[in-house]
C-alpha positions in Angstrom: 69.5 147.8 -110.5 68.8 150.5 -113.1 69.1 154.3 -112.4 66.9 156.7 -113.9 68.3 160.7 -114.8 65.7 163.5 -113.6 65.1 163.8 -117.6 63.8 160.2 -118.2 61.3 160.5 -115.5 60.2 164.3 -117.2 59.4 162.1 -120.1 57.6 159.4 -118.4 55.3 162.0 -116.7 55.3 164.9 -119.6 54.3 163.0 -122.5 56.1 166.7 -124.6 57.8 164.6 -126.9 55.7 161.6 -128.0 58.9 159.2 -129.2 60.6 160.0 -125.5 57.5 159.7 -123.3 57.0 156.1 -124.9 60.5 155.0 -124.6 60.0 155.9 -120.7 57.2 154.3 -120.4 58.6 151.3 -121.7 61.7 151.4 -119.3 59.7 152.1 -116.3 57.5 149.0 -117.6 60.4 146.6 -117.5 61.8 146.9 -114.1 60.2 144.8 -111.2 61.3 144.1 -107.6 63.5 141.7 -109.0 64.8 144.4 -111.4 64.0 147.6 -109.8 64.7 151.3 -111.0 66.8 153.5 -108.9 66.2 156.9 -107.7 68.5 159.7 -106.2 67.4 162.4 -103.7 68.7 165.0 -106.3 66.8 163.6 -109.0 64.2 164.0 -107.0 64.4 167.3 -106.3 65.3 168.4 -110.1 61.9 166.5 -111.1 59.6 168.5 -109.0 61.4 171.6 -110.2 60.7 170.8 -113.8 57.5 169.5 -112.8 56.7 173.3 -111.0 58.8 175.7 -112.8 59.3 174.6 -116.5 55.5 172.8 -117.0 53.8 174.4 -114.1 52.4 171.7 -112.4 50.2 172.7 -109.1 52.3 171.7 -106.2 48.7 169.1 -105.9 50.4 167.6 -109.0 54.3 167.5 -108.2 53.3 165.9 -104.8 51.6 163.6 -106.6 54.1 162.4 -109.0 56.6 161.5 -106.0 54.0 159.7 -104.6 53.3 157.7 -106.9 57.3 157.2 -107.5 57.1 156.4 -104.0 54.7 153.4 -103.9 55.7 152.0 -107.0 57.3 149.0 -105.4 59.5 148.3 -108.5 61.5 151.1 -107.8 64.5 152.1 -105.2 65.9 155.3 -103.9 68.9 156.2 -101.9 66.7 157.3 -98.8 63.2 156.3 -99.1 62.8 156.9 -95.5 63.5 160.8 -96.2 62.4 160.8 -99.0 58.3 159.7 -97.5 59.3 161.7 -94.7 59.8 165.1 -97.4 56.4 163.9 -98.8 53.9 164.6 -95.4 55.5 167.1 -94.7 55.3 169.3 -98.3 52.0 167.6 -98.3 51.3 169.6 -94.6 52.5 173.1 -95.8 56.4 173.1 -96.3 58.7 173.2 -99.3 59.4 170.1 -100.5 63.5 170.4 -101.2 63.5 171.7 -98.0 61.3 169.3 -96.4 64.1 166.5 -98.0 66.9 168.9 -96.2 64.8 168.7 -92.7 64.7 164.6 -93.7 68.3 164.7 -93.7 68.6 166.3 -90.8 66.9 164.0 -88.8 68.6 161.0 -90.1 72.2 163.0 -89.3 71.1 163.4 -85.7 71.4 167.2 -86.0 70.3 169.3 -83.5 69.8 172.8 -85.3 69.0 174.6 -89.0 69.7 178.2 -89.3 68.2 180.0 -92.0 67.1 183.3 -94.3 64.3 181.4 -95.3 61.2 182.5 -93.0 58.9 179.9 -94.7 61.0 177.4 -94.2 61.8 178.7 -90.7 58.4 178.3 -90.0 57.3 175.2 -91.3 60.1 173.3 -90.2 61.3 174.6 -87.0 64.4 175.7 -88.2 66.1 179.2 -87.0 66.0 182.1 -88.3 69.4 184.1 -88.9 68.5 187.5 -88.6 70.9 189.5 -91.0 72.2 191.3 -88.6 74.1 188.3 -87.0 75.3 187.2 -89.9 77.2 190.9 -90.4 78.8 191.1 -86.3 82.2 190.3 -86.0 
């Protein structure tokens, strides 16, 4: 199994440096179900962030990249089911990183998630922690 760093996947999807793009395409092309690549959730979050923030990919394009990776039979993930679940939640409107966190909450049977993030509270059912409660003693 071969682990993939974020920068290799970025170069695979973005042809900003032709030599690195070619090397990344070749590395991915050598993978097979018998000799798969391995991608961590941290790499997935970094990849999504770089594509959306640095290269200004729209959310739909970033999610298409995630889906392409998840559907590649020559790739394995530290929590593939969590990535698939996150993809579904993100396609329904949640932030991708928050959706990955939600997957971990479900995996470990966490009863409640508290946040100051109003959007995550609405989209994922997390409990919104009011600032006045945080200052109470």
